py3Dmol code that shows the C-alpha trace and the ligand (Angstrom):
import py3Dmol

protein = """\
ATOM      1  CA  UNK A   1      34.187 -43.462 260.702  1.00  0.00           C
ATOM      2  CA  UNK A   2      35.695 -40.211 259.918  1.00  0.00           C
ATOM      3  CA  UNK A   3      36.176 -41.060 255.996  1.00  0.00           C
ATOM      4  CA  UNK A   4      38.217 -38.008 255.197  1.00  0.00           C
ATOM      5  CA  UNK A   5      41.066 -38.641 257.398  1.00  0.00           C
ATOM      6  CA  UNK A   6      43.742 -40.860 255.625  1.00  0.00           C
ATOM      7  CA  UNK A   7      46.544 -42.821 257.169  1.00  0.00           C
ATOM      8  CA  UNK A   8      49.354 -40.979 255.404  1.00  0.00           C
ATOM      9  CA  UNK A   9      48.071 -37.509 256.461  1.00  0.00           C
ATOM     10  CA  UNK A  10      47.792 -38.316 259.980  1.00  0.00           C
ATOM     11  CA  UNK A  11      51.260 -39.663 260.134  1.00  0.00           C
ATOM     12  CA  UNK A  12      52.032 -36.395 258.477  1.00  0.00           C
ATOM     13  CA  UNK A  13      55.669 -35.863 257.784  1.00  0.00           C
ATOM     14  CA  UNK A  14      56.925 -37.932 260.731  1.00  0.00           C
ATOM     15  CA  UNK A  15      56.997 -41.163 258.894  1.00  0.00           C
ATOM     16  CA  UNK A  16      55.766 -43.025 255.659  1.00  0.00           C
ATOM     17  CA  UNK A  17      52.749 -45.256 255.949  1.00  0.00           C
ATOM     18  CA  UNK A  18      53.175 -48.013 253.344  1.00  0.00           C
ATOM     19  CA  UNK A  19      51.566 -51.136 252.042  1.00  0.00           C
ATOM     20  CA  UNK A  20      53.073 -54.360 250.350  1.00  0.00           C
ATOM     21  CA  UNK A  21      51.700 -54.174 246.675  1.00  0.00           C
ATOM     22  CA  UNK A  22      52.010 -56.393 243.688  1.00  0.00           C
ATOM     23  CA  UNK A  23      52.062 -55.197 240.088  1.00  0.00           C
ATOM     24  CA  UNK A  24      48.685 -57.058 239.334  1.00  0.00           C
ATOM     25  CA  UNK A  25      46.959 -54.749 241.897  1.00  0.00           C
ATOM     26  CA  UNK A  26      47.882 -51.363 240.812  1.00  0.00           C
ATOM     27  CA  UNK A  27      44.681 -50.140 239.153  1.00  0.00           C
ATOM     28  CA  UNK A  28      41.105 -49.389 239.981  1.00  0.00           C
ATOM     29  CA  UNK A  29      40.270 -49.512 243.602  1.00  0.00           C
ATOM     30  CA  UNK A  30      43.794 -50.457 244.667  1.00  0.00           C
ATOM     31  CA  UNK A  31      45.231 -47.407 242.904  1.00  0.00           C
ATOM     32  CA  UNK A  32      42.552 -45.198 244.593  1.00  0.00           C
ATOM     33  CA  UNK A  33      43.297 -46.600 248.050  1.00  0.00           C
ATOM     34  CA  UNK A  34      47.036 -46.658 247.798  1.00  0.00           C
ATOM     35  CA  UNK A  35      47.255 -42.898 246.696  1.00  0.00           C
ATOM     36  CA  UNK A  36      44.975 -41.612 249.205  1.00  0.00           C
ATOM     37  CA  UNK A  37      45.642 -43.788 252.317  1.00  0.00           C
ATOM     38  CA  UNK A  38      49.438 -44.465 251.702  1.00  0.00           C
ATOM     39  CA  UNK A  39      52.450 -42.718 250.664  1.00  0.00           C
ATOM     40  CA  UNK A  40      54.896 -45.654 250.428  1.00  0.00           C
ATOM     41  CA  UNK A  41      54.944 -49.273 248.775  1.00  0.00           C
ATOM     42  CA  UNK A  42      57.025 -52.273 249.182  1.00  0.00           C
ATOM     43  CA  UNK A  43      56.943 -54.845 246.400  1.00  0.00           C
ATOM     44  CA  UNK A  44      55.587 -58.099 247.713  1.00  0.00           C
ATOM     45  CA  UNK A  45      57.654 -60.165 245.288  1.00  0.00           C
ATOM     46  CA  UNK A  46      58.694 -58.032 242.289  1.00  0.00           C
ATOM     47  CA  UNK A  47      62.018 -56.927 243.949  1.00  0.00           C
ATOM     48  CA  UNK A  48      63.246 -60.299 245.036  1.00  0.00           C
ATOM     49  CA  UNK A  49      66.026 -62.443 243.420  1.00  0.00           C
ATOM     50  CA  UNK A  50      63.354 -64.933 241.999  1.00  0.00           C
ATOM     51  CA  UNK A  51      61.797 -62.243 239.881  1.00  0.00           C
ATOM     52  CA  UNK A  52      64.944 -60.364 238.803  1.00  0.00           C
ATOM     53  CA  UNK A  53      67.806 -62.674 239.022  1.00  0.00           C
ATOM     54  CA  UNK A  54      67.420 -64.990 235.957  1.00  0.00           C
ATOM     55  CA  UNK A  55      71.135 -66.022 235.874  1.00  0.00           C
ATOM     56  CA  UNK A  56      74.868 -64.671 236.181  1.00  0.00           C
ATOM     57  CA  UNK A  57      74.604 -61.027 234.816  1.00  0.00           C
ATOM     58  CA  UNK A  58      71.129 -61.834 233.379  1.00  0.00           C
ATOM     59  CA  UNK A  59      68.434 -59.625 234.941  1.00  0.00           C
ATOM     60  CA  UNK A  60      64.676 -59.183 234.265  1.00  0.00           C
ATOM     61  CA  UNK A  61      63.642 -55.560 234.987  1.00  0.00           C
ATOM     62  CA  UNK A  62      60.053 -55.740 233.709  1.00  0.00           C
ATOM     63  CA  UNK A  63      58.138 -56.151 236.938  1.00  0.00           C
ATOM     64  CA  UNK A  64      60.357 -53.992 239.241  1.00  0.00           C
ATOM     65  CA  UNK A  65      60.483 -51.359 236.660  1.00  0.00           C
ATOM     66  CA  UNK A  66      56.734 -51.258 236.452  1.00  0.00           C
ATOM     67  CA  UNK A  67      56.450 -50.878 240.155  1.00  0.00           C
ATOM     68  CA  UNK A  68      58.948 -48.122 240.356  1.00  0.00           C
ATOM     69  CA  UNK A  69      57.401 -46.242 237.429  1.00  0.00           C
ATOM     70  CA  UNK A  70      53.926 -46.562 239.123  1.00  0.00           C
ATOM     71  CA  UNK A  71      55.394 -45.183 242.403  1.00  0.00           C
ATOM     72  CA  UNK A  72      57.185 -42.223 240.652  1.00  0.00           C
ATOM     73  CA  UNK A  73      54.102 -41.253 238.864  1.00  0.00           C
ATOM     74  CA  UNK A  74      52.000 -41.399 242.016  1.00  0.00           C
ATOM     75  CA  UNK A  75      54.897 -39.696 244.395  1.00  0.00           C
ATOM     76  CA  UNK A  76      54.913 -42.848 246.458  1.00  0.00           C
ATOM     77  CA  UNK A  77      58.112 -43.669 248.378  1.00  0.00           C
ATOM     78  CA  UNK A  78      59.396 -47.156 247.618  1.00  0.00           C
ATOM     79  CA  UNK A  79      61.148 -49.459 250.049  1.00  0.00           C
ATOM     80  CA  UNK A  80      63.415 -52.055 248.245  1.00  0.00           C
ATOM     81  CA  UNK A  81      62.679 -55.609 249.511  1.00  0.00           C
ATOM     82  CA  UNK A  82      64.923 -57.531 249.357  1.00  0.00           C
ATOM     83  CA  UNK A  83      68.509 -57.872 247.985  1.00  0.00           C
ATOM     84  CA  UNK A  84      69.471 -61.231 249.690  1.00  0.00           C
ATOM     85  CA  UNK A  85      67.249 -63.610 251.273  1.00  0.00           C
ATOM     86  CA  UNK A  86      67.334 -67.220 251.685  1.00  0.00           C
ATOM     87  CA  UNK A  87      63.868 -68.076 250.677  1.00  0.00           C
ATOM     88  CA  UNK A  88      63.744 -66.529 247.227  1.00  0.00           C
ATOM     89  CA  UNK A  89      66.773 -68.202 245.850  1.00  0.00           C
ATOM     90  CA  UNK A  90      66.546 -68.732 242.149  1.00  0.00           C
ATOM     91  CA  UNK A  91      66.659 -72.434 241.037  1.00  0.00           C
ATOM     92  CA  UNK A  92      69.631 -71.855 238.830  1.00  0.00           C
ATOM     93  CA  UNK A  93      71.650 -70.702 241.791  1.00  0.00           C
ATOM     94  CA  UNK A  94      71.001 -73.845 243.857  1.00  0.00           C
ATOM     95  CA  UNK A  95      72.864 -75.880 240.992  1.00  0.00           C
ATOM     96  CA  UNK A  96      75.741 -73.348 240.460  1.00  0.00           C
ATOM     97  CA  UNK A  97      78.759 -75.189 239.629  1.00  0.00           C
ATOM     98  CA  UNK A  98      81.368 -72.246 239.696  1.00  0.00           C
ATOM     99  CA  UNK A  99      83.726 -71.526 242.404  1.00  0.00           C
ATOM    100  CA  UNK A 100      82.915 -69.696 245.596  1.00  0.00           C
ATOM    101  CA  UNK A 101      84.924 -66.634 244.231  1.00  0.00           C
ATOM    102  CA  UNK A 102      82.810 -66.746 241.078  1.00  0.00           C
ATOM    103  CA  UNK A 103      79.509 -67.117 243.058  1.00  0.00           C
ATOM    104  CA  UNK A 104      80.489 -64.117 245.380  1.00  0.00           C
ATOM    105  CA  UNK A 105      81.278 -61.958 242.323  1.00  0.00           C
ATOM    106  CA  UNK A 106      77.819 -62.836 240.810  1.00  0.00           C
ATOM    107  CA  UNK A 107      76.138 -61.583 243.954  1.00  0.00           C
ATOM    108  CA  UNK A 108      78.166 -58.465 244.140  1.00  0.00           C
ATOM    109  CA  UNK A 109      77.242 -57.699 240.451  1.00  0.00           C
ATOM    110  CA  UNK A 110      73.582 -58.370 241.221  1.00  0.00           C
ATOM    111  CA  UNK A 111      73.483 -56.204 244.192  1.00  0.00           C
ATOM    112  CA  UNK A 112      75.212 -53.367 242.476  1.00  0.00           C
ATOM    113  CA  UNK A 113      73.090 -53.691 239.300  1.00  0.00           C
ATOM    114  CA  UNK A 114      69.786 -53.537 241.198  1.00  0.00           C
ATOM    115  CA  UNK A 115      70.889 -50.713 243.569  1.00  0.00           C
ATOM    116  CA  UNK A 116      72.437 -48.614 240.790  1.00  0.00           C
ATOM    117  CA  UNK A 117      69.476 -49.012 238.603  1.00  0.00           C
ATOM    118  CA  UNK A 118      67.016 -47.598 240.946  1.00  0.00           C
ATOM    119  CA  UNK A 119      69.529 -44.920 242.816  1.00  0.00           C
ATOM    120  CA  UNK A 120      67.416 -41.857 243.408  1.00  0.00           C
ATOM    121  CA  UNK A 121      64.146 -43.627 243.027  1.00  0.00           C
ATOM    122  CA  UNK A 122      64.391 -46.286 245.685  1.00  0.00           C
ATOM    123  CA  UNK A 123      65.157 -44.574 248.999  1.00  0.00           C
ATOM    124  CA  UNK A 124      65.738 -47.556 251.302  1.00  0.00           C
ATOM    125  CA  UNK A 125      66.739 -51.334 250.846  1.00  0.00           C
ATOM    126  CA  UNK A 126      66.378 -54.419 252.895  1.00  0.00           C
ATOM    127  CA  UNK A 127      69.912 -55.391 252.090  1.00  0.00           C
ATOM    128  CA  UNK A 128      69.842 -58.895 254.009  1.00  0.00           C
ATOM    129  CA  UNK A 129      66.495 -60.341 255.103  1.00  0.00           C
ATOM    130  CA  UNK A 130      66.224 -63.059 257.916  1.00  0.00           C
ATOM    131  CA  UNK A 131      69.813 -64.100 258.303  1.00  0.00           C
ATOM    132  CA  UNK A 132      69.452 -65.169 262.031  1.00  0.00           C
ATOM    133  CA  UNK A 133      67.530 -68.343 262.846  1.00  0.00           C
ATOM    134  CA  UNK A 134      64.527 -68.463 265.208  1.00  0.00           C
ATOM    135  CA  UNK A 135      66.290 -69.340 268.552  1.00  0.00           C
ATOM    136  CA  UNK A 136      69.568 -67.495 267.468  1.00  0.00           C
ATOM    137  CA  UNK A 137      72.513 -68.474 265.412  1.00  0.00           C
ATOM    138  CA  UNK A 138      73.331 -67.349 261.802  1.00  0.00           C
ATOM    139  CA  UNK A 139      71.013 -68.980 259.355  1.00  0.00           C
ATOM    140  CA  UNK A 140      72.563 -71.449 256.900  1.00  0.00           C
ATOM    141  CA  UNK A 141      72.000 -70.506 253.307  1.00  0.00           C
ATOM    142  CA  UNK A 142      73.890 -70.628 250.087  1.00  0.00           C
ATOM    143  CA  UNK A 143      75.192 -67.142 250.901  1.00  0.00           C
ATOM    144  CA  UNK A 144      76.820 -68.291 254.039  1.00  0.00           C
ATOM    145  CA  UNK A 145      78.115 -71.578 252.615  1.00  0.00           C
ATOM    146  CA  UNK A 146      79.685 -69.900 249.532  1.00  0.00           C
ATOM    147  CA  UNK A 147      80.737 -66.568 250.762  1.00  0.00           C
ATOM    148  CA  UNK A 148      81.406 -67.189 254.410  1.00  0.00           C
ATOM    149  CA  UNK A 149      80.031 -65.524 257.531  1.00  0.00           C
ATOM    150  CA  UNK A 150      80.968 -62.085 256.350  1.00  0.00           C
ATOM    151  CA  UNK A 151      78.740 -62.260 253.436  1.00  0.00           C
ATOM    152  CA  UNK A 152      76.310 -60.061 255.445  1.00  0.00           C
ATOM    153  CA  UNK A 153      79.038 -57.270 255.713  1.00  0.00           C
ATOM    154  CA  UNK A 154      79.910 -57.747 252.012  1.00  0.00           C
ATOM    155  CA  UNK A 155      76.240 -57.015 251.058  1.00  0.00           C
ATOM    156  CA  UNK A 156      75.922 -53.860 252.897  1.00  0.00           C
ATOM    157  CA  UNK A 157      79.331 -52.603 251.501  1.00  0.00           C
ATOM    158  CA  UNK A 158      78.311 -53.386 247.977  1.00  0.00           C
ATOM    159  CA  UNK A 159      74.802 -51.729 248.342  1.00  0.00           C
ATOM    160  CA  UNK A 160      76.409 -48.696 249.909  1.00  0.00           C
ATOM    161  CA  UNK A 161      79.063 -48.463 246.981  1.00  0.00           C
ATOM    162  CA  UNK A 162      76.111 -48.526 244.507  1.00  0.00           C
ATOM    163  CA  UNK A 163      74.036 -45.939 246.325  1.00  0.00           C
ATOM    164  CA  UNK A 164      75.613 -43.604 248.820  1.00  0.00           C
ATOM    165  CA  UNK A 165      72.348 -42.196 249.649  1.00  0.00           C
ATOM    166  CA  UNK A 166      69.958 -45.112 250.118  1.00  0.00           C
ATOM    167  CA  UNK A 167      69.093 -46.163 253.727  1.00  0.00           C
ATOM    168  CA  UNK A 168      70.353 -49.631 254.296  1.00  0.00           C
ATOM    169  CA  UNK A 169      68.210 -51.906 256.539  1.00  0.00           C
ATOM    170  CA  UNK A 170      68.659 -55.401 258.046  1.00  0.00           C
ATOM    171  CA  UNK A 171      65.045 -56.921 258.153  1.00  0.00           C
ATOM    172  CA  UNK A 172      63.893 -59.833 260.358  1.00  0.00           C
ATOM    173  CA  UNK A 173      60.775 -61.230 262.279  1.00  0.00           C
ATOM    174  CA  UNK A 174      59.905 -62.391 265.852  1.00  0.00           C
ATOM    175  CA  UNK A 175      62.797 -60.531 267.548  1.00  0.00           C
ATOM    176  CA  UNK A 176      60.352 -59.028 270.077  1.00  0.00           C
ATOM    177  CA  UNK A 177      59.056 -62.465 271.193  1.00  0.00           C
ATOM    178  CA  UNK A 178      62.284 -64.491 270.626  1.00  0.00           C
ATOM    179  CA  UNK A 179      65.016 -63.119 272.929  1.00  0.00           C
ATOM    180  CA  UNK A 180      67.745 -65.365 271.852  1.00  0.00           C
ATOM    181  CA  UNK A 181      67.057 -64.418 268.239  1.00  0.00           C
ATOM    182  CA  UNK A 182      66.864 -60.685 269.293  1.00  0.00           C
ATOM    183  CA  UNK A 183      70.038 -60.932 270.990  1.00  0.00           C
ATOM    184  CA  UNK A 184      72.061 -62.449 268.083  1.00  0.00           C
ATOM    185  CA  UNK A 185      70.486 -59.991 265.772  1.00  0.00           C
ATOM    186  CA  UNK A 186      71.917 -57.126 267.780  1.00  0.00           C
ATOM    187  CA  UNK A 187      75.123 -58.878 268.203  1.00  0.00           C
ATOM    188  CA  UNK A 188      75.646 -59.318 264.644  1.00  0.00           C
ATOM    189  CA  UNK A 189      74.696 -55.566 264.051  1.00  0.00           C
ATOM    190  CA  UNK A 190      77.289 -54.697 266.752  1.00  0.00           C
ATOM    191  CA  UNK A 191      79.822 -56.587 264.734  1.00  0.00           C
ATOM    192  CA  UNK A 192      78.912 -54.756 261.684  1.00  0.00           C
ATOM    193  CA  UNK A 193      78.992 -51.298 263.279  1.00  0.00           C
ATOM    194  CA  UNK A 194      82.404 -52.153 265.151  1.00  0.00           C
ATOM    195  CA  UNK A 195      83.745 -53.029 261.692  1.00  0.00           C
ATOM    196  CA  UNK A 196      82.394 -49.640 260.095  1.00  0.00           C
ATOM    197  CA  UNK A 197      80.048 -51.521 257.853  1.00  0.00           C
ATOM    198  CA  UNK A 198      77.284 -49.130 256.582  1.00  0.00           C
ATOM    199  CA  UNK A 199      73.834 -50.002 258.130  1.00  0.00           C
ATOM    200  CA  UNK A 200      71.258 -47.346 258.790  1.00  0.00           C
ATOM    201  CA  UNK A 201      68.275 -49.258 260.118  1.00  0.00           C
ATOM    202  CA  UNK A 202      66.559 -52.227 261.169  1.00  0.00           C
ATOM    203  CA  UNK A 203      63.204 -53.585 259.777  1.00  0.00           C
ATOM    204  CA  UNK A 204      61.167 -55.308 262.283  1.00  0.00           C
ATOM    205  CA  UNK A 205      58.726 -57.237 260.285  1.00  0.00           C
ATOM    206  CA  UNK A 206      55.867 -57.305 263.038  1.00  0.00           C
ATOM    207  CA  UNK A 207      53.947 -60.268 261.690  1.00  0.00           C
ATOM    208  CA  UNK A 208      52.141 -60.567 264.925  1.00  0.00           C
ATOM    209  CA  UNK A 209      48.817 -61.410 266.547  1.00  0.00           C
ATOM    210  CA  UNK A 210      46.327 -59.914 268.885  1.00  0.00           C
ATOM    211  CA  UNK A 211      47.925 -61.624 271.707  1.00  0.00           C
ATOM    212  CA  UNK A 212      51.732 -61.470 270.900  1.00  0.00           C
ATOM    213  CA  UNK A 213      54.057 -59.763 271.352  1.00  0.00           C
ATOM    214  CA  UNK A 214      53.201 -57.406 274.126  1.00  0.00           C
ATOM    215  CA  UNK A 215      53.881 -53.624 273.887  1.00  0.00           C
ATOM    216  CA  UNK A 216      56.622 -54.125 276.392  1.00  0.00           C
ATOM    217  CA  UNK A 217      58.434 -56.688 274.307  1.00  0.00           C
ATOM    218  CA  UNK A 218      58.258 -54.672 271.270  1.00  0.00           C
ATOM    219  CA  UNK A 219      59.638 -51.662 273.172  1.00  0.00           C
ATOM    220  CA  UNK A 220      62.698 -53.660 274.388  1.00  0.00           C
ATOM    221  CA  UNK A 221      63.496 -54.430 270.709  1.00  0.00           C
ATOM    222  CA  UNK A 222      62.998 -50.877 269.521  1.00  0.00           C
ATOM    223  CA  UNK A 223      65.144 -49.555 272.404  1.00  0.00           C
ATOM    224  CA  UNK A 224      67.991 -51.820 271.487  1.00  0.00           C
ATOM    225  CA  UNK A 225      67.723 -50.486 267.921  1.00  0.00           C
ATOM    226  CA  UNK A 226      67.728 -46.909 269.097  1.00  0.00           C
ATOM    227  CA  UNK A 227      70.733 -47.444 271.359  1.00  0.00           C
ATOM    228  CA  UNK A 228      72.564 -48.366 268.194  1.00  0.00           C
ATOM    229  CA  UNK A 229      71.471 -45.243 266.261  1.00  0.00           C
ATOM    230  CA  UNK A 230      69.303 -47.467 264.017  1.00  0.00           C
ATOM    231  CA  UNK A 231      66.370 -46.126 262.145  1.00  0.00           C
ATOM    232  CA  UNK A 232      63.379 -48.479 262.936  1.00  0.00           C
ATOM    233  CA  UNK A 233      61.013 -49.645 260.140  1.00  0.00           C
ATOM    234  CA  UNK A 234      57.831 -51.630 261.155  1.00  0.00           C
ATOM    235  CA  UNK A 235      58.243 -53.294 257.784  1.00  0.00           C
ATOM    236  CA  UNK A 236      55.615 -56.022 257.280  1.00  0.00           C
ATOM    237  CA  UNK A 237      52.806 -55.371 259.863  1.00  0.00           C
ATOM    238  CA  UNK A 238      49.941 -57.592 259.984  1.00  0.00           C
ATOM    239  CA  UNK A 239      47.880 -58.627 263.108  1.00  0.00           C
ATOM    240  CA  UNK A 240      46.391 -62.262 263.097  1.00  0.00           C
ATOM    241  CA  UNK A 241      43.154 -62.682 264.825  1.00  0.00           C
ATOM    242  CA  UNK A 242      43.495 -66.441 265.017  1.00  0.00           C
ATOM    243  CA  UNK A 243      46.624 -66.794 266.972  1.00  0.00           C
ATOM    244  CA  UNK A 244      48.110 -70.032 268.530  1.00  0.00           C
ATOM    245  CA  UNK A 245      46.529 -70.885 271.878  1.00  0.00           C
ATOM    246  CA  UNK A 246      43.036 -69.444 271.133  1.00  0.00           C
ATOM    247  CA  UNK A 247      40.148 -71.376 269.537  1.00  0.00           C
ATOM    248  CA  UNK A 248      40.028 -70.732 265.782  1.00  0.00           C
ATOM    249  CA  UNK A 249      37.174 -68.586 264.736  1.00  0.00           C
ATOM    250  CA  UNK A 250      35.994 -68.926 261.101  1.00  0.00           C
ATOM    251  CA  UNK A 251      34.716 -65.446 260.722  1.00  0.00           C
ATOM    252  CA  UNK A 252      35.907 -62.058 262.139  1.00  0.00           C
ATOM    253  CA  UNK A 253      33.922 -61.982 265.311  1.00  0.00           C
ATOM    254  CA  UNK A 254      33.199 -58.641 266.949  1.00  0.00           C
ATOM    255  CA  UNK A 255      35.380 -59.640 269.817  1.00  0.00           C
ATOM    256  CA  UNK A 256      38.426 -60.416 267.687  1.00  0.00           C
ATOM    257  CA  UNK A 257      37.735 -57.386 265.460  1.00  0.00           C
ATOM    258  CA  UNK A 258      37.797 -55.180 268.475  1.00  0.00           C
ATOM    259  CA  UNK A 259      41.090 -56.882 269.902  1.00  0.00           C
ATOM    260  CA  UNK A 260      42.661 -56.157 266.525  1.00  0.00           C
ATOM    261  CA  UNK A 261      41.724 -52.440 266.645  1.00  0.00           C
ATOM    262  CA  UNK A 262      43.197 -52.274 270.067  1.00  0.00           C
ATOM    263  CA  UNK A 263      46.412 -54.024 268.923  1.00  0.00           C
ATOM    264  CA  UNK A 264      46.911 -51.849 265.857  1.00  0.00           C
ATOM    265  CA  UNK A 265      46.357 -48.745 267.990  1.00  0.00           C
ATOM    266  CA  UNK A 266      48.947 -50.058 270.465  1.00  0.00           C
ATOM    267  CA  UNK A 267      51.613 -50.928 267.775  1.00  0.00           C
ATOM    268  CA  UNK A 268      51.030 -47.565 266.016  1.00  0.00           C
ATOM    269  CA  UNK A 269      51.148 -45.544 269.232  1.00  0.00           C
ATOM    270  CA  UNK A 270      54.413 -47.230 270.071  1.00  0.00           C
ATOM    271  CA  UNK A 271      55.954 -46.299 266.827  1.00  0.00           C
ATOM    272  CA  UNK A 272      54.629 -42.819 267.066  1.00  0.00           C
ATOM    273  CA  UNK A 273      56.515 -42.497 270.345  1.00  0.00           C
ATOM    274  CA  UNK A 274      59.878 -43.371 268.818  1.00  0.00           C
ATOM    275  CA  UNK A 275      61.861 -40.042 268.362  1.00  0.00           C
ATOM    276  CA  UNK A 276      61.332 -38.655 264.980  1.00  0.00           C
ATOM    277  CA  UNK A 277      65.141 -39.105 263.787  1.00  0.00           C
ATOM    278  CA  UNK A 278      64.644 -42.962 264.252  1.00  0.00           C
ATOM    279  CA  UNK A 279      61.335 -43.191 262.427  1.00  0.00           C
ATOM    280  CA  UNK A 280      61.086 -44.264 258.818  1.00  0.00           C
ATOM    281  CA  UNK A 281      57.842 -46.097 258.117  1.00  0.00           C
ATOM    282  CA  UNK A 282      55.160 -48.366 259.063  1.00  0.00           C
ATOM    283  CA  UNK A 283      54.266 -50.704 256.299  1.00  0.00           C
ATOM    284  CA  UNK A 284      51.384 -53.174 256.311  1.00  0.00           C
ATOM    285  CA  UNK A 285      51.945 -56.382 254.515  1.00  0.00           C
ATOM    286  CA  UNK A 286      49.067 -55.956 252.069  1.00  0.00           C
ATOM    287  CA  UNK A 287      45.764 -54.130 251.542  1.00  0.00           C
ATOM    288  CA  UNK A 288      42.731 -56.528 251.733  1.00  0.00           C
ATOM    289  CA  UNK A 289      42.275 -59.379 254.202  1.00  0.00           C
ATOM    290  CA  UNK A 290      41.795 -62.133 251.489  1.00  0.00           C
ATOM    291  CA  UNK A 291      45.138 -61.367 249.877  1.00  0.00           C
ATOM    292  CA  UNK A 292      47.213 -61.697 253.033  1.00  0.00           C
ATOM    293  CA  UNK A 293      50.090 -64.282 252.799  1.00  0.00           C
ATOM    294  CA  UNK A 294      49.204 -65.032 256.462  1.00  0.00           C
ATOM    295  CA  UNK A 295      46.113 -67.181 255.290  1.00  0.00           C
ATOM    296  CA  UNK A 296      48.543 -69.694 253.288  1.00  0.00           C
ATOM    297  CA  UNK A 297      51.426 -69.402 255.652  1.00  0.00           C
ATOM    298  CA  UNK A 298      49.211 -70.647 258.821  1.00  0.00           C
ATOM    299  CA  UNK A 299      46.816 -72.464 256.727  1.00  0.00           C
ATOM    300  CA  UNK A 300      43.755 -71.352 258.473  1.00  0.00           C
ATOM    301  CA  UNK A 301      41.368 -68.289 258.080  1.00  0.00           C
ATOM    302  CA  UNK A 302      42.521 -64.987 259.204  1.00  0.00           C
ATOM    303  CA  UNK A 303      41.832 -61.215 258.649  1.00  0.00           C
ATOM    304  CA  UNK A 304      45.104 -59.535 259.424  1.00  0.00           C
ATOM    305  CA  UNK A 305      45.042 -56.234 257.542  1.00  0.00           C
ATOM    306  CA  UNK A 306      43.233 -52.760 257.511  1.00  0.00           C
ATOM    307  CA  UNK A 307      40.727 -53.415 254.693  1.00  0.00           C
ATOM    308  CA  UNK A 308      38.202 -56.029 254.023  1.00  0.00           C
ATOM    309  CA  UNK A 309      37.515 -57.810 250.603  1.00  0.00           C
ATOM    310  CA  UNK A 310      35.301 -54.881 249.744  1.00  0.00           C
ATOM    311  CA  UNK A 311      38.018 -52.399 250.018  1.00  0.00           C
ATOM    312  CA  UNK A 312      36.147 -51.105 253.102  1.00  0.00           C
ATOM    313  CA  UNK A 313      38.040 -49.870 256.174  1.00  0.00           C
ATOM    314  CA  UNK A 314      37.882 -52.224 259.085  1.00  0.00           C
ATOM    315  CA  UNK A 315      37.917 -51.399 262.941  1.00  0.00           C
ATOM    316  CA  UNK A 316      41.640 -52.093 262.419  1.00  0.00           C
ATOM    317  CA  UNK A 317      41.996 -48.870 260.383  1.00  0.00           C
ATOM    318  CA  UNK A 318      40.381 -46.976 263.087  1.00  0.00           C
ATOM    319  CA  UNK A 319      42.989 -48.464 265.635  1.00  0.00           C
ATOM    320  CA  UNK A 320      45.692 -47.453 263.210  1.00  0.00           C
ATOM    321  CA  UNK A 321      44.254 -43.867 263.175  1.00  0.00           C
ATOM    322  CA  UNK A 322      43.895 -43.741 266.823  1.00  0.00           C
ATOM    323  CA  UNK A 323      47.572 -44.699 267.289  1.00  0.00           C
ATOM    324  CA  UNK A 324      48.816 -41.852 265.100  1.00  0.00           C
TER     325      UNK A 324
END
"""
ligand_1 = """\
18
XIL
C 55.947 -63.228 251.384
C 54.867 -62.666 250.409
O 53.795 -61.989 251.182
C 54.182 -64.010 249.586
O 53.448 -63.531 248.637
C 55.258 -64.769 249.065
O 54.769 -65.979 248.527
C 56.456 -65.162 249.936
O 56.872 -64.039 250.581
N 58.891 -62.181 255.370
C 59.357 -61.432 254.246
C 58.409 -61.259 253.081
O 60.237 -60.716 254.341
O 59.207 -61.201 251.820
C 57.543 -62.457 252.829
O 56.575 -62.255 251.991
C 56.920 -62.676 254.194
C 57.825 -63.007 255.267
"""
view = py3Dmol.view(width=600, height=400)
view.addModel(protein, "pdb")
view.setStyle({"model": 0}, {"cartoon": {"style": "trace"}})
view.addModel(ligand_1, "xyz")
view.setStyle({"model": 1}, {"stick": {}})
view.zoomTo()
view.show()
């Protein structure tokens, strides 16, 4: 393995190569790895409502500030994730007894407080995350219930008012594989654009496997984004080697390791072929396999990332480099 070629350098200035990080993993070997292989980070949890949003007008900046300071000191780009997401709703919000108008004002104040605080430091935001259901249709959430179906438009407008320069993304998963979901995501974006709502890009999370989606399925999704003049972020890339439909392996076999290398190469090669003006970043969702959220999410062993538990590069890393 050519150990002096790093991911960020091979991507050169065409796009960032990022990783999801946590504040408790910013020293030692992590720091060395992050600052040599990557030039962008996304907070795995520190920029979500559950961390910051303690109550109406009550914000805890400790964790996000620590991450932003680390990125600034190490000259790393930061992608802000995520202003509004149905999963990380703080407990106090679910028992909110105020009016819908008061709720909407609290959300506006939150979005503007966060985006204003990091304006000039955080260059891009997932303004709304996962607002469309698997199989299509707008996902029900406290935001939809209390703010109405134009809550998505409002969030993008508020983020733009707070930071005229940040790139504003819509972020979601499984749209290459799920064509009804894909259709409704782009229908939603078409409506935003026809109403002159500011949206700059789409994040395709890319939590995928060695078997799915196919390159062609990903290309169809990317083409729809580019047709709409949207910047494309592969925002949470990891590649499962224990996909549905295959016999589960309890170690990273040579066969699955090689399949993963090929899939990383395929995905990165596809991203690399996107016209430069529509590129932003490929962000892998974590550094070392044992830390991957996939293991808990799918409740089975898996090795979805680029580095093993000893921080050594896997074949997946070779595949990533081959795709650049
Ligand atoms: C996940 C984190 O990786 C976990 O550590 C956390 O417990 C839950 O959230 N889509 C997203 C990410 O947009 O924010 C999620 O991250 C994974 C799915």
